[in-house]
C-alpha positions in Angstrom: 230.6 41.7 146.4 230.7 43.8 149.9 229.5 47.0 148.3 226.2 45.8 147.1 223.1 45.8 149.3 222.4 42.7 151.5 219.6 41.5 148.7 222.1 41.9 146.0 224.6 40.1 147.8 222.2 37.2 148.2 221.3 37.2 144.9 224.9 37.0 143.7 225.3 34.2 145.8 222.3 32.0 144.2 223.4 32.9 140.9 226.7 31.7 141.4 225.5 28.1 141.6 223.2 28.8 138.3 225.6 30.4 136.2 224.0 28.8 132.7 220.4 29.7 133.7 218.1 32.8 133.8 217.3 33.1 137.5 213.7 34.3 138.2 214.5 36.0 142.1 211.1 36.2 143.9 210.4 40.0 145.2 206.8 40.2 146.3 204.6 40.2 143.0 207.2 39.8 140.6 210.3 38.0 139.6 213.1 39.9 138.9 216.5 39.4 137.0 219.7 41.5 137.2 223.0 42.1 135.5 223.4 40.3 132.5 220.3 38.0 133.1 218.3 41.3 132.7 219.9 42.4 129.6 219.8 39.1 127.9 215.8 38.3 129.2 214.7 41.8 127.9 215.6 41.0 124.7 214.6 37.4 124.4 211.2 38.1 126.2 211.1 41.7 124.7 210.4 43.6 127.8 211.4 47.0 129.0 214.8 47.1 130.6 215.5 49.4 133.5 218.0 49.9 136.6 218.0 50.0 139.9 220.5 51.2 143.0 222.4 47.9 144.2 224.7 49.6 146.5 227.5 50.0 144.3 229.0 53.0 142.0 226.7 52.3 139.1 223.2 51.0 138.6 222.5 47.3 138.3 220.0 46.5 135.2 216.9 45.0 136.1 213.9 43.3 134.4 211.3 41.8 136.0 207.9 39.6 134.9 204.7 39.7 137.3 204.5 36.1 139.1 201.1 35.3 138.1 202.2 35.5 134.2 205.5 33.9 135.0 204.5 31.0 133.4 204.6 32.2 129.7 207.6 33.6 130.0 209.3 31.0 131.6 207.8 28.8 128.6 209.3 30.9 125.9 212.8 31.0 127.1 212.4 27.2 127.6 211.4 26.9 124.0 214.6 28.9 122.6 216.9 25.9 124.6 217.4 28.2 128.0 217.2 27.1 131.4 215.0 29.3 134.1 216.2 28.7 137.8 212.9 29.5 140.1 214.2 31.2 143.3 211.4 31.5 146.0 211.2 33.0 149.3 211.4 30.3 151.7 210.6 32.1 155.2 207.9 33.8 156.3 208.6 37.8 155.9 207.1 38.6 159.1 209.5 36.5 161.0 212.6 37.3 158.9 215.8 38.7 160.4 217.1 41.0 157.6 217.2 39.7 154.3 214.4 37.0 154.0 215.7 33.6 152.9 215.6 32.5 149.7 216.4 29.1 147.6 215.9 27.6 143.9 213.2 25.5 144.6 213.1 24.1 140.7 215.7 24.2 137.8 213.4 24.1 134.5 215.0 23.0 131.4 214.2 21.7 128.0 214.1 18.6 129.2 212.1 18.6 132.4 209.5 20.5 131.4 205.9 19.2 132.5 203.7 21.2 131.0 203.4 24.0 128.5 203.6 24.7 124.8 207.1 22.9 124.7 205.0 19.7 125.2 203.1 17.8 122.7 200.9 15.3 123.4 202.0 12.5 121.0 205.7 13.3 121.3 207.8 12.3 124.0 209.8 14.8 126.0 213.7 13.0 126.6 216.3 14.1 128.5 219.6 11.9 127.6 223.1 11.6 129.4 225.8 10.1 127.8 229.0 8.3 129.4 231.9 7.6 127.3 234.0 4.5 128.1 236.9 2.6 126.1 235.4 1.7 123.1 231.7 2.5 123.7 229.1 5.0 124.8 226.5 4.7 127.4 223.2 6.2 126.6 220.3 6.8 129.2 217.0 8.5 128.5 214.2 9.8 130.4 211.0 11.0 129.9 210.1 13.1 133.0 206.5 13.5 132.2 205.8 9.9 131.7 208.4 8.4 134.3 209.6 6.2 131.3 213.6 5.2 131.5 215.7 3.9 128.8 219.3 2.7 128.5 221.6 1.3 125.9 225.1 0.8 124.7 226.2 2.7 121.2 229.0 1.2 119.8 230.3 4.7 118.3 229.2 8.3 118.7 227.6 8.0 115.1 225.4 5.6 116.5 225.0 7.6 119.5 224.1 10.7 117.7 221.9 8.9 115.6 220.0 7.8 118.7 219.6 11.3 120.2 218.1 12.5 116.8 215.9 10.0 116.5 214.0 10.0 120.0 214.5 14.0 119.8 216.2 14.5 123.1 216.4 18.3 123.5 218.8 18.3 126.6 221.9 16.3 127.2 223.8 15.5 130.3 227.2 15.0 130.4 230.4 15.2 132.5 232.6 18.3 132.0 235.3 16.6 130.2 233.4 16.0 127.5 235.0 16.0 124.1 234.4 19.7 122.7 234.0 17.9 118.9 231.1 16.0 120.2 229.9 18.8 122.1 230.0 20.7 119.1 227.9 17.9 117.1 225.3 17.4 119.9 224.6 21.1 119.5 224.5 21.4 115.5 223.1 18.4 114.6 220.4 17.4 117.6 220.0 21.3 118.8 220.3 19.7 122.2 221.1 22.0 125.3 223.8 20.7 127.2 223.7 20.4 131.1 226.7 19.3 133.3 226.6 16.3 136.4 229.8 14.8 137.5 228.0 12.6 140.4 226.9 9.2 138.7 226.3 7.5 142.4 222.6 6.3 142.1 220.7 7.0 145.7 219.5 3.8 147.6 216.0 5.5 147.2 215.9 4.2 143.7 217.3 0.9 143.6 214.0 -0.2 142.9 214.0 1.3 139.7 217.2 -0.4 138.4 215.3 -3.9 137.9 217.7 -5.7 134.8 220.3 -3.0 135.3 223.4 -5.1 135.8 225.6 -3.3 133.4 228.0 -1.2 135.7 228.3 1.0 132.2 224.7 1.6 131.9 224.5 1.8 135.7 226.7 4.8 135.8 225.0 6.3 132.8 221.5 6.5 134.4 223.2 7.5 137.7 224.5 10.7 136.1 221.1 11.4 134.8 218.8 10.6 138.0 221.6 12.9 140.0 220.8 16.0 137.3 217.4 15.3 138.1 217.3 15.2 141.8 219.5 18.1 141.8 217.4 20.2 139.3 213.9 19.2 140.5 214.1 19.1 144.1 210.6 17.2 144.2 208.9 13.8 144.3 210.3 11.4 141.1 207.6 8.6 142.9 206.7 7.8 139.0 210.1 7.2 137.6 209.4 3.8 136.2 212.0 0.7 136.1 214.7 1.2 133.5 214.7 -0.7 130.5 217.7 -2.0 128.7 217.3 -1.8 124.8 219.6 -3.2 122.4 220.2 -1.3 118.9 220.5 -4.7 117.0 217.0 -5.4 118.1 215.4 -3.0 115.8 216.1 -2.2 111.9 218.7 0.8 111.8 217.9 3.6 110.1 220.7 6.4 110.3 219.4 9.8 110.7 219.9 10.9 106.9 217.7 7.9 105.9 215.0 9.0 108.3 215.4 12.3 106.8 215.3 11.2 103.3 212.3 8.9 103.9 210.4 11.5 105.6 209.2 9.2 108.3 208.1 11.5 111.0 208.9 15.0 109.3 209.2 16.1 106.1 212.0 17.8 104.8 211.0 20.9 103.7 208.6 22.1 106.3 209.9 19.9 109.4 206.4 19.1 110.2 204.3 16.2 110.8 202.1 16.6 107.8 203.2 14.6 104.8 205.1 12.3 106.7 204.9 8.4 107.3 203.7 9.3 110.7 201.1 11.3 109.7 199.5 9.3 107.2 199.6 6.4 109.8 198.2 8.3 112.8 194.6 7.2 113.4 195.6 6.7 117.5 192.7 7.9 119.7 195.1 8.7 122.5 198.1 10.7 123.8 200.0 7.6 124.8 199.0 5.6 121.7 200.3 8.2 119.5 203.8 8.8 121.1 203.9 4.7 121.0 203.6 5.1 117.3 206.1 7.5 116.8 208.6 5.0 119.0 207.6 2.1 116.4 208.1 3.8 113.4 211.5 5.3 114.5 212.3 1.8 115.5 211.1 -1.3 113.2 211.6 -4.8 114.4 213.2 -7.4 113.4 212.0 -10.3 115.1 209.9 -12.3 112.9 207.8 -13.8 115.9 207.1 -10.2 117.2 206.1 -8.8 114.0 203.8 -11.5 113.4 202.2 -11.3 116.6 201.7 -7.4 115.8 200.0 -8.4 112.2 197.7 -10.9 113.9 196.3 -8.7 115.9 195.9 -6.2 113.2 193.8 -8.9 111.0 192.1 -9.3 113.9 190.6 -5.8 114.2 190.1 -6.0 110.6 187.8 -8.8 110.5 186.1 -7.3 113.6 184.8 -4.0 112.3 181.8 -3.4 114.9 184.3 -4.3 117.5 187.2 -2.0 116.2 184.8 1.4 116.3 183.6 0.6 119.5 187.5 0.5 120.7 188.1 3.5 119.1 184.8 5.7 120.6 185.9 4.2 124.1 189.5 5.2 123.8 188.7 8.4 122.6 187.5 9.0 126.0 191.0 8.3 127.8 193.1 11.1 129.2 196.6 10.5 128.8 197.1 8.2 132.3 201.1 8.5 131.9 201.5 11.8 132.2 198.5 12.6 134.7 200.6 9.8 136.7 203.7 12.2 136.4 201.8 15.4 137.3 200.3 13.2 140.7 204.2 12.5 141.5 205.3 15.8 140.6 202.8 17.4 143.0 201.3 19.5 140.4 197.9 17.5 139.2 194.9 19.4 140.0 191.4 18.2 140.6 190.2 18.5 137.1 193.3 15.9 136.2 191.5 13.6 138.8 188.5 13.8 137.4 190.2 13.1 133.8 191.6 10.1 135.6 188.5 8.7 137.1 186.8 9.0 133.8 189.6 7.3 131.8 189.2 4.2 134.6 185.5 3.8 134.3 186.0 3.4 130.3 188.1 0.0 130.9 186.1 -2.3 132.0 184.3 -2.0 128.8 187.4 -2.1 126.9 188.4 -5.1 128.7 185.0 -6.8 127.8 185.4 -6.0 124.2 188.8 -7.2 123.9 187.7 -10.3 125.5 185.4 -11.3 122.8 188.1 -10.8 119.9 189.7 -14.0 121.5 193.3 -12.7 120.3 195.7 -14.5 122.7 199.0 -13.1 121.9 197.7 -9.4 122.9 194.6 -10.0 125.1 195.6 -12.8 127.3 196.0 -10.5 130.3 193.6 -8.7 132.1 193.3 -5.2 132.0 193.6 -3.5 135.6 190.8 -1.0 135.7 192.1 0.0 139.0 188.4 -0.1 140.4 189.1 0.8 144.0 190.7 4.3 142.9 188.4 5.0 140.3 185.2 4.5 143.4 187.7 6.4 145.5 187.8 9.5 142.9 184.0 9.1 142.5 183.2 9.6 146.1 185.8 12.5 146.7 185.8 15.0 143.9 182.7 16.9 142.7 182.1 16.5 138.4 183.4 20.2 137.8 186.1 21.6 140.4 187.6 24.6 139.9 191.2 24.9 138.5 192.8 25.8 141.8 192.8 23.6 144.8 193.5 26.1 147.3 189.8 28.1 146.7 187.7 25.5 148.0 184.5 23.4 146.2 186.7 20.5 145.4 185.4 17.6 147.5 182.0 16.3 147.7 179.7 16.4 150.4 179.8 13.4 152.4 183.2 12.6 152.3 184.3 14.2 155.2 182.6 14.6 158.5 184.2 17.7 159.7 183.7 19.2 156.2 180.3 18.7 156.0 179.8 20.1 159.5 181.7 23.6 158.3 179.9 23.3 155.3 176.6 23.2 157.4 177.6 25.9 159.7 178.7 28.3 156.6 175.3 27.5 154.7 173.1 28.2 157.6 174.8 30.7 158.8 174.2 32.7 155.5 170.5 31.4 155.5 170.1 32.8 158.7 171.8 36.5 157.6 168.9 36.1 154.7 166.4 35.5 157.2 167.4 38.6 159.4 167.7 40.8 156.9 163.6 40.2 156.3 162.8 40.3 160.0 164.8 43.6 160.4 162.5 45.2 157.4 159.4 44.4 158.7 160.8 45.4 162.2 161.7 48.6 161.1 159.2 49.5 158.0 162.6 50.2 156.0 161.9 48.6 152.7 165.4 49.5 151.6 167.4 48.3 154.4 170.0 45.2 154.0 173.0 43.2 155.3 176.0 43.3 153.3 179.6 42.2 153.6 183.0 43.5 153.0 186.6 42.2 153.8 187.2 45.4 156.2 184.0 45.7 158.4 182.6 42.2 157.8 179.0 41.9 157.9 176.8 45.2 158.6 173.2 46.3 158.3 173.1 49.4 155.7 170.1 52.1 156.2 170.0 55.2 154.2 170.1 58.9 155.5 166.5 59.3 154.7 165.5 56.5 156.7 167.7 57.0 159.9 164.7 58.5 161.7 162.7 55.3 161.5 165.2 53.5 163.6 164.6 53.0 167.7 167.8 54.2 169.9 170.1 51.6 171.0 169.0 49.0 168.9 171.6 49.1 166.3 175.4 49.8 167.4 176.9 51.8 164.5 180.0 50.7 162.3 180.9 53.3 159.6 179.3 56.4 158.1 179.2 56.8 154.2 177.6 59.7 152.3 174.1 58.5 151.9 173.9 55.7 154.4 175.0 54.6 157.9 175.9 51.1 158.4 175.7 49.3 161.7 176.1 45.9 163.6 174.6 43.8 166.2 175.9 41.3 168.7 174.1 38.5 167.2 175.1 39.1 163.8 179.2 39.5 165.0 178.5 36.3 166.2 176.8 34.9 163.4 179.9 36.4 160.9 182.5 34.9 163.4 180.7 31.7 163.0 180.5 32.0 159.0 184.2 33.2 158.3 185.6 30.9 160.4 183.6 28.1 158.6 184.5 29.4 155.2 188.2 29.4 155.9 188.7 26.1 157.5 186.7 24.6 154.4 189.1 26.2 152.2 192.0 25.2 154.7 190.5 21.4 155.2 189.8 21.0 151.4 193.3 21.7 150.4 194.6 19.0 153.1 192.1 16.9 152.0 193.0 16.8 148.5 196.7 16.4 149.2 196.1 13.4 151.5 193.9 12.2 148.0 196.9 12.9 145.8 199.1 10.8 148.0 196.6 8.1 147.8 196.5 8.2 144.3 200.2 8.0 144.1 200.5 4.6 145.3 198.5 3.4 142.2 201.3 5.1 139.7 203.0 1.4 138.8 199.1 -0.1 138.2 198.5 3.4 135.9 201.9 2.9 133.8 201.2 -0.7 133.4 197.4 0.3 132.1 198.8 3.0 129.9 201.1 0.5 128.3 198.6 -1.8 127.4 196.0 0.8 126.2 198.2 2.2 124.2 199.6 -0.9 122.5 195.8 -1.7 121.8 195.5 2.2 120.3 198.4 1.6 117.9 197.3 -2.0 116.5 193.4 -0.3 115.7 195.6 2.4 114.4 197.2 0.2 112.0 193.8 -1.8 111.3 191.8 1.4 110.6 194.9 2.6 108.1 195.2 -0.6 106.1 191.4 -1.1 105.6 190.9 2.3 104.8 193.5 2.7 102.5 193.1 -1.2 100.7 196.5 -2.4 102.3 197.3 -6.0 102.3 198.9 -8.4 105.0 202.4 -8.8 104.2 204.4 -12.2 104.1 208.0 -12.9 105.2 209.8 -14.8 102.9 212.6 -17.4 104.2 214.9 -16.7 101.6 216.0 -13.0 100.3 212.8 -12.9 97.6 211.3 -9.4 97.8 208.2 -9.4 95.6 205.8 -6.3 95.6 202.9 -6.5 93.6 201.1 -3.1 92.7 202.9 -1.2 95.0 202.4 2.4 95.8 203.9 5.5 98.0 201.2 5.7 101.0 201.8 9.1 101.6 202.1 10.5 98.0 198.7 8.1 97.6 196.8 9.8 100.3 198.1 13.5 99.0 196.9 12.5 95.6 193.7 11.7 97.1 190.9 11.3 94.4 193.7 11.2 91.7 194.9 7.5 90.4 197.9 6.6 91.5 199.8 4.3 89.2 201.0 1.3 91.1 204.2 -0.7 90.2 205.5 -4.0 91.0 209.1 -4.5 92.0 211.0 -7.9 92.2 214.4 -9.0 93.8 215.9 -12.5 94.7 219.5 -13.9 95.0 219.6 -13.7 91.2 218.2 -10.1 90.9 219.7 -8.1 93.8 220.1 -4.8 92.1 217.9 -2.7 90.2 219.6 0.2 87.9 216.7 2.7 87.1 216.7 5.0 84.4 214.1 7.3 83.1 213.2 11.4 82.9 213.3 13.8 85.9 210.0 13.8 87.3 208.9 10.4 86.1 208.9 8.9 89.6 212.2 7.3 90.2 212.7 8.5 93.6 208.9 8.1 94.5 209.0 4.3 93.3 212.5 3.6 95.6 210.8 5.5 98.4 207.9 3.5 98.2 210.1 0.1 98.4 211.6 1.1 101.7 208.5 2.5 103.1 206.4 -1.1 102.6 209.4 -2.6 104.3 209.3 -0.2 107.2 205.4 -0.8 107.5 205.7 -4.5 107.2 208.2 -4.8 110.1 206.4 -2.2 112.2 203.2 -4.7 112.5 201.4 -2.7 109.6 199.7 -3.8 106.5 201.3 -2.5 103.5 200.5 -0.5 100.3 200.3 -3.5 97.6 198.0 -6.0 96.3 200.3 -8.6 97.4 203.8 -8.5 99.3 206.6 -11.0 100.3 209.3 -9.5 102.0 212.6 -10.3 103.4 213.5 -8.7 107.3 215.8 -6.1 106.3 218.5 -5.3 109.4 218.9 -1.8 108.0 218.1 1.0 105.2 220.0 3.5 104.1 219.4 6.1 101.4 221.1 8.6 99.7 218.1 10.8 98.1 217.6 14.1 97.2 220.4 16.9 97.1 221.0 19.6 99.7 224.1 21.6 101.2 224.9 20.3 105.3 225.3 24.5 105.7 225.7 23.3 109.3 229.0 21.5 109.1 230.1 23.5 105.9 229.7 20.4 103.4 228.8 20.7 99.8 226.1 18.6 98.3 228.4 16.4 96.2 230.5 15.9 100.3 226.9 14.7 101.7 226.4 12.6 98.9 229.8 10.9 99.5 229.5 10.9 103.0 225.8 9.2 102.6 227.6 6.8 100.2 230.3 5.9 102.7 227.9 5.4 105.5 226.0 2.8 103.2 229.0 1.2 102.0 230.5 1.0 105.3 227.9 -0.7 107.4 225.2 -2.3 105.2 225.3 -6.0 105.0 223.6 -8.5 102.6 220.5 -8.5 104.8 220.3 -4.4 104.1 218.2 -2.2 101.5 220.2 0.5 100.2 218.8 3.3 97.6 220.7 5.6 95.9 219.5 8.4 94.0 221.7 10.1 91.1 225.2 9.2 92.7 227.7 11.2 91.7 225.9 14.5 89.8 227.6 16.7 92.0 230.7 16.3 90.3 231.8 16.2 86.3 230.1 13.8 84.2 233.1 11.3 83.7 234.2 11.7 87.6 230.4 11.2 88.6 230.1 8.4 86.0 233.4 7.0 87.2 231.9 6.9 90.6 228.8 5.6 90.3 230.1 2.6 88.4 232.6 1.8 91.6 229.9 2.1 93.9 227.6 -0.5 92.0 230.4 -3.1 91.4 231.3 -2.7 95.0 228.0 -3.2 96.1 227.2 -6.0 93.9 230.8 -7.9 94.4 231.3 -6.9 98.4 228.2 -6.1 100.0 225.5 -8.1 98.3 222.4 -6.0 99.8 219.4 -5.4 98.0 219.7 -2.0 96.0 217.8 0.2 93.9 219.8 2.8 92.1 218.7 5.3 89.8 220.8 7.1 87.3 220.7 9.7 84.6 224.0 8.0 83.5 222.8 5.9 80.5 226.1 4.6 79.8 226.1 2.7 83.2 222.8 0.5 81.6 225.4 -1.7 79.8 226.3 -2.9 83.5 223.4 -5.4 82.9 225.6 -7.8 80.7 228.8 -7.2 83.0 227.1 -8.2 86.6 225.2 -11.1 87.3 222.7 -9.8 89.6 221.9 -6.5 88.3 219.0 -5.4 85.9 218.0 -2.6 84.0 214.5 -1.0 84.9 213.1 2.5 83.5 210.4 4.4 84.0 208.1 4.7 80.9 207.6 8.0 79.1 206.5 8.9 75.6 206.2 11.9 73.4 203.1 13.3 71.9 202.9 16.6 69.8 206.4 17.2 70.9 205.2 17.2 74.5 206.7 14.2 77.3 203.8 12.6 79.0 205.1 10.6 82.2 203.3 7.4 82.6 204.7 6.7 86.1 204.8 2.7 84.7 208.5 0.8 85.8 209.2 -1.5 82.9 212.4 -3.8 82.3 215.5 -2.5 80.5 217.1 1.0 80.2 215.3 4.4 79.5 216.2 5.4 75.7 216.5 9.4 76.7 216.3 11.7 79.6 213.7 14.3 78.3 215.2 16.9 80.4 214.3 19.8 78.1 210.6 18.6 77.9 210.7 18.7 81.7 212.1 22.3 81.7 209.4 23.1 79.1 206.8 21.5 81.9 208.3 24.1 84.3 207.7 26.8 82.1 210.9 28.5 81.7 211.0 30.8 78.9 210.0 29.6 75.3 213.2 31.3 73.6 215.4 29.6 76.3 213.7 26.1 75.7 214.2 26.7 71.7 218.0 27.6 72.5 218.2 24.6 74.3 216.7 22.2 71.8 219.2 24.0 69.5 222.6 23.5 71.9 221.3 19.5 72.3 221.2 19.4 68.2 224.7 20.3 68.1 226.0 18.3 70.8 224.4 15.1 69.6 226.0 16.0 66.3 229.4 16.3 67.8 229.1 13.0 69.4 227.7 11.2 66.3 230.9 12.9 64.2 233.0 11.8 67.1 231.7 8.1 67.1 232.2 8.2 63.1 235.4 9.5 62.8 236.4 6.8 65.3 234.8 3.9 63.6 236.5 5.1 60.5 240.1 5.6 62.3 239.4 1.8 63.4 238.7 0.6 60.4 241.5 2.8 58.4 244.2 0.9 61.1 242.5 -2.5 60.4 242.9 -2.0 56.7 246.7 -1.0 57.0 247.3 -3.7 59.5 245.7 -6.2 57.1 247.4 -5.1 53.8 249.7 -6.9 52.0 253.6 -5.9 52.7 255.6 -4.8 49.5 258.3 -7.9 48.6 260.8 -5.0 47.6 261.5 -1.9 49.7 261.4 1.6 47.6 264.2 3.1 47.0 264.2 6.7 48.4 260.6 6.7 49.1 259.1 9.9 48.9 258.3 11.4 52.2 254.6 12.0 53.0 253.4 15.5 53.1 252.1 16.4 56.7 248.4 16.7 56.6 247.0 20.4 56.6 243.6 19.7 57.5 242.3 20.4 61.4 240.7 17.6 63.0 237.5 19.1 62.5 237.8 19.6 59.0 238.7 16.2 58.7 235.8 14.9 60.6 233.4 17.4 58.3 234.8 15.7 55.4 234.3 12.1 56.5 230.8 12.9 57.7 230.3 14.5 54.0 231.9 11.2 52.6 229.3 9.1 54.2 226.1 11.0 53.1 224.3 9.4 50.6 222.7 12.5 48.8 220.5 10.5 46.6 218.3 9.2 49.2 217.7 13.1 50.6 215.4 15.6 49.9 216.5 19.0 48.7 215.3 20.4 52.0 217.2 17.7 53.8 220.5 18.2 52.1 220.4 22.0 52.4 220.1 21.3 56.2 222.9 18.9 56.6 225.0 21.2 54.6 223.9 24.2 56.8 225.3 22.3 59.7 228.3 21.1 58.0 229.3 24.8 57.2 228.5 25.8 60.9 230.5 22.8 62.3 233.6 24.0 59.6 233.5 27.9 60.1 
């Protein structure tokens, strides 16, 4: 290090504290990176890699980005999961002795970004921290953009992993001794960036936000997160809200596999929102409403009172159409109050943000008046705080269309500040005086082309072309600058006005910036009130959203049974129905009770078995988030958990096959389900041999039936399992109806009682447009296999009959003397089977053509 130049030594000293981040080192108008940072950044950002002399024997790799363009480059690195440490000059170069002092002023990470493409309006950006204790694990979550803080205790790592996946935390703060296997799971399963923090003590400055936090484990876990945020952000965190303790048992548990299978917030194939339940529901008008909607979908309620309170409000909105439409119009004018409050506290709010805040607050009185007219005591009993004094302050202070920059002036209104008005008057009058002076000098000299101009080097000047210089009187003007075609002059009077104007303009910008900073500090005092208001408005937004979707899509209000009964009449899959649009969706009923706990579903591929299963689960979820459901009538129990095993996919990340994924998901359900749970199993056992799969499927059905008692929908292609209907008291067969017309299968998508008669697999392949020759061959093979099965069954029946006859025949009274030994049979088993089948044929009832076909088949068998 001693061989490097002082500047490179300074860089290495700062870099030593930020080994896991790209260090953006400010040099003039560029952020520079050196050594490995430069090599990696040039690859990630696709910028030129150069080098420079650093005092050592070899040139140092270097790359850089312009200061003004840095945000876009930082954003690219953050989106790829990296961290960026911003190192700025913290000393005036004119006063520096030696190398200018530089310090890291902020560490930007995936969990701490405050703006840019990495943030989505309708999604939280959580950063998490984890602390492991003897038998349980503490989890803390914070969204720096909104100030929301949550803590919970998880009973095991799987539960913790599910929570982090559910909230989509992009960064997780842990201790250095965190188990390596858990680290791997966080990176692989949740795509989280890991950060480290040892300190867990909470500063006295933040004791006010601890609120209901009394569990030392949770305090320790949140302390780790808070310390990390303080250390990395190095700025005000005044917008952090009181820590809220939440309990996992207060909401329906849906593991990450089930959320993926049910496509609650994103689709399996595209990983996008479109096509998910969230996409269907999202009729919210505000960004904060959109975020709350996602939270509600992720965590359906299990408290009947709270669910019914939401449903009552939805019912109120449905009954008051015009008021609801007015509310939607007003909500559309509400900006993101939560994130605006966060930007105020963080110090990166601009004047346009505050204008948005003012316009949002101006809508609140009308919203409150509208809500009062609805007379719903549960959600509308408390007044909405319109922060009228803040709204008036912003109205008085800021112009309607301020510039983006807060350091260029033209932000504050006339009349807001006396000194500012005086400076503006001097500036405006001075410029008016100069315009008048120009006219006077033109008249006095008779030079019509004479003009008064300005540049930053010489200030104000009088310019006269060379052709008109002879018209000037000697000694009136003082020569300032000579140009090719003109001369520039000044006068004492012009110089005096110039000083007045420039001083006024400079002071205007300085004073406006200071006034804006002071205004921002005043707005900070309203942050807690703004956050409460944001919460109330977001709830109203989600509930009107439920009402809008429910009315437009003809949903019904669910009723919650006091027993275990589940009855859905004319149920539909909400997302599939929307995607089908004008096409008619075939509705289906579902009925389960104490004596009918399990449904074994058979039917062909593509007939709708998986859709039927999913729609039952989605109906339960919609009901428990407080929304109406896609049915004409619905009576539902309140489920504590939903488990699914739907679809076939390898888990490439952990190197697990499709069948292993099936077994792990089945094991998760069997280990955790209760009698109050809902289980959906689709084609369990298909990843192994037929008999293995069938045996496992039956064993799983029997275990759930006898040991758990959960409501279960079990679809299968193993038709042999349909006999369980007569063996298990709470299991019933149902099937998806299909018919054949002219050799083609027609799916009716209608659920009926009883087992299906066949699978129609080859018909589905035909629909997929496989080659005709392939389809023909498949049908031939199927005929052969079915003939083999018939032969085997016939032989087995005749063998049983023969054994019965031998057993029942009368024994001889006298033993035979020297009995002749029986000759061993010389026919093979196949030959014997063919002979038996030949014997069983009734040739007299066959046409000649049928007889020839049968003979041909027998010949093929015996060859």
